[in-house]
C-alpha positions, 0 to 999 in steps of 0.5 A: 095640655093645650098650652103645651101644644101651643108652645110646640106649635110656636116652636115648630112655626119657625121651621114649619109654617102653618098651612091652610087648605081651602074647600070652596062650594057654591054657597060657602068657603071652608078651610082645613088648618094644618098646624106645625105640630100636625105637619111634624107629626105626619112627617114623622109617621111618613118617615117611620113608614118609609124606613120600615118599608126599606128595612122589611124589603132589605130583610126579605131580599137578604133571606131570598139571596141566602135561600138561593145560596143554601139551595146551590150549596145543597145541590153542589153537595148532592152532586158531590155525594152522587159522584162519590156513590158512583165511584163507590159503585164502580169500585164495587163492580171492579172488586166483583170482577176481580173476585170472579176472575180469581174464582175462574183462575182458581177453577182452571188451576183445579182442573190442571191439578186434576189432570196432572194428578192423573198423569202422575198416577199413570206415570207411577204405574208405568214405573212400577211395570218397568221395575217389574220387567227389569227384575224379570230381565235380570233373572233371565240374564242370570240364567243365561250367564249360568248356561254360558258357564256350563257350556264353557265347562262342557267345551273345556271337557270335550277339548281335553278328551280330544287332546287325550285321543290325538295319538290314536286318531285312526281307531277313534276317527268317528268319535272325533268327528262327532265331538267336533260337530258337538263343539261347533254347535256349542260354540254357536250356542255360546255366541248366541248366549253372549249376544243375548247377554250383551243385548240384555245388559244394554236393555237393563242399562236403558231401563235403569236410565228410564227409571232415573229419568222417571224418578227425576220427572216424578220429583219435579212433578211433586214439586210442581204439585206442591206449589200448585196445592199451596196456591190452591190452599191460599185461594181457598182461604181467600175465597172461603173466609168472606163467604163464611163471614157473610153467612155469620153476619147474616146470623146463620150457622155456616156449617149447618147451611153447608150441610143442607146444601150438600144434602140438597145438591148430591145427585149421582147416577149413570148407566149400569155397567159390568163389574170390574176388579183392578189389581193395580190398587186404588189410585186414591190411596196414593193421595196424601191427607193434606190433598184430601183435606184440600179437596174437602175445603174446595167442596166446602167453598162450592157449597158455601158459594151456592148457599150465598147465591140462594140467600138474599145477601146482595144489594138490590140497587144497581146504580146511584142511590142514597138512604132515605129511611131505615127499618123501625118506627118513624113518623109517617111521611103522609099523615104524620102518625108514628108507624112501623116501617118494615123495610129500607128506602133507597132513593135514586133516579127514575129507571135505576136498575133493581136486581134480585138479591138472591136466587129464588122464585117470583111469587108475585109481580103486579100492583098491590095497595100501598106498595104500588108495583111490587115484586116478591121473591121466595128464597130458601129457609123461609126467606122472602124479599119485597121490591116496591114502588117500581116504575116497571116490572120485568119478571112474571110470577112463577119465574125463577131468577138468579142473584143480580138479575134485573127484575124492575126499574125504580119508580114512584108508584103506590103510597110514595112521596118520591122516586125510591125503592122500598126493600123488605126482607121477611123470614117465615112471613115476619119482617126483619131489618134488611140492613144486616143482609145488605151489609153482608154483601160487600164481604162477598160481592 
């Protein structure tokens, strides 16, 4: 083995000469001998160390640059995602505004058709009265014509008698004077009768013209009403369909819920007045079955809209957000254990508006362990909604709120790892998946 080292030293001595390091003290002088092999070994180790340092530094630098690039790319993607969410939110608000405008136009059209229906019924009653008056005038005219004919016959008879007695005028002078006076009275009566007949014929002609105008107006009114009813029916179909789909998507029977709303909202009243009996007939009897069916469907639209407003079928966040956790079992973000998540987490900027998802009464507004700042709202049919981890609460317990009303601001209070809203839907105290109720919202709002 030593022979091998000596050969290596001899071989390396050509390029790396032997070195000696002297160490001198007061009494002795010593030196350290650095053979060519030792120097070569030390040089190789130093070179390996330098290369490893360079490689490790390069790897760390590349990882750092890559991490920064990934972070920038994630930020760009997040900004694009938030911009898209804002666009979708604006589009949803625009659709909600268009829906509200359509409903306003619908109710305005309904009011107009009600007024036109009343005017149509009044015009129909006036036409009937005019027809009755015209029949009476016709009877009077026939009677006047008969009287005129009888008077004409009497006049002819008197003239014949006068012609027969012209030869003995001296003996029947008094009778002739009486006959002459009678003829004058009859002639005057005939003139009055003819004038009355002409006036009655003119009146009858005017009445016939008015009846024709009223018939044409009635026909035009019916055509306008038909168009209005067609537009109303189309509007009812457009409005009622999304409402019934929203209730169906929420797992509720639309018919039973509408009947419940009808029973709960059927108040009537008024002061006591004297009984009155009309001989003109019931105005509602002139309405067609299709009109009555349309009114029933309009009533159904109003009741369905009332039911949807009272149920938690809207979205709780007004502004930019993203889904961070859904309903069901998950890994706990604090201690890592597997636990049931009873709600839906929606993350966004601090202070983002949190709104009520349906009409109801605030049963709790304050701090609660784990939930932080919490608002609870009780709705119909045992529904209750929770809005947790709020930064600020804007309502009080016992306050009645409407769908879309702002109840708080998004925050990070309670047992939370970041700014977000924890939203729960409960039925009779049991937590259910709120996603199907939030998915039903786009069909209506």
